[in-house]
N, C-alpha and C positions, 0 to 999 in steps of 0.2 A: 276239336277240329270237325267241321261239318263235311258231309260227303262232297260238296262242291269244291271245297278247298283241298281235298285229298287227291293225290296222284292216282291214276288207275291201279298201279301195283299196290298202293297202300289200301285201296278199297278191297282188292282181292284178298290181301293178307288179313284185313279186318273181318271180312266175311268168313274166312276160315276160322278165325278166333271166335266169332259169334256163333258159328255152327258147333264148335266145341263147347262153348259156354251153355248153349241150349240143349246139349246132349245129342245132337244130330250126328256129330262125329265123336268117336271114342278112341282110346288108345289102341294103336296098331291098325286102325282103319286105313285103307289105301285111298289116297286122293286120286281123282281122275287124272288122266294124262295131261301133259302140257297142251297138246292140241285140243283136247276136250275142254279144258279150262279156258283156253283162248277163244274157242267158239262160244262157250257159255257167256263169257264176259265181253265178247266182241272186241278183243284186243289182240295185239301181236303176240306170238309165242315168247318173244323177248321180255315183254311186260310180265307175263306169267312167271318166267324164270326169275325175274327180279323180285316178285312177290314171294316165290318159294325160297329164294336166298335170304330174304328178310325173316321168314318164318324159321328157316334153319338156324340163322344167327341168334334168334330169340329162343331157341330150344323147343320150339313148338312141333317141328317135324324133323324127320331124318329121311335120307334118301339112299337107295341102293341102285347103283348103275345097272340099267337094263331092267330093273324091277319096278321102279317108281318111287314115289314119296309117300310116307306114312306118318300118322299122328303119333307122337311120343306119348307114352303112358303118363309121364309127368306133366304133359301139356294141360291136363284137366286142372291141376292146381295152379299152373302158370297163368291161365286166362280167367280163372274164377273171379267173380266180382268180390269186393271186400266183405259183403254180408255172407256169401257162401263160404269164404275162407274162415270167417269168424265162427260160423256154425260148425265147420269141420274141426276147428281147434277145440271148441267146446265139447263136441262129441268125443274127441280123443281124450280130453281131460276127464270126462265122465267115465269113460272106459277104464282109464288108469286108476281113478278113485274107486271104482267098483272092484277092480282087481286087488287093490290094497285092502279094501274092506273084507273081501273074501279071505285074504291071507290072515288078517287080524282075527277074523272069526274062527278060522282053522286053528290058530294058536290058542285061542280062548277055550276051544272045545277039547284040546289035548290035556 
């Protein structure tokens, strides 16, 4: 879907996802207020609210009444591109194999 075919709320939501993917937003970072986002994207506050609702439904953000919206820790994995996800899985497998090897070496030394 190109930017031209996306609705304004979808562009805002995608921009937040992109900022997470690029590391500009991290888990528990606070998003700007609805008013600030509306001004930044030159849209109505309702459009921002719709984008935030989409991000909440996708598990990307969580909101606290009166405090704002925040990036979920798990959002990093949710928006990661397939290559990054594959690298993380490989890193986890290498760590698990290293731990198994350490245990085997400990047994051998006993």
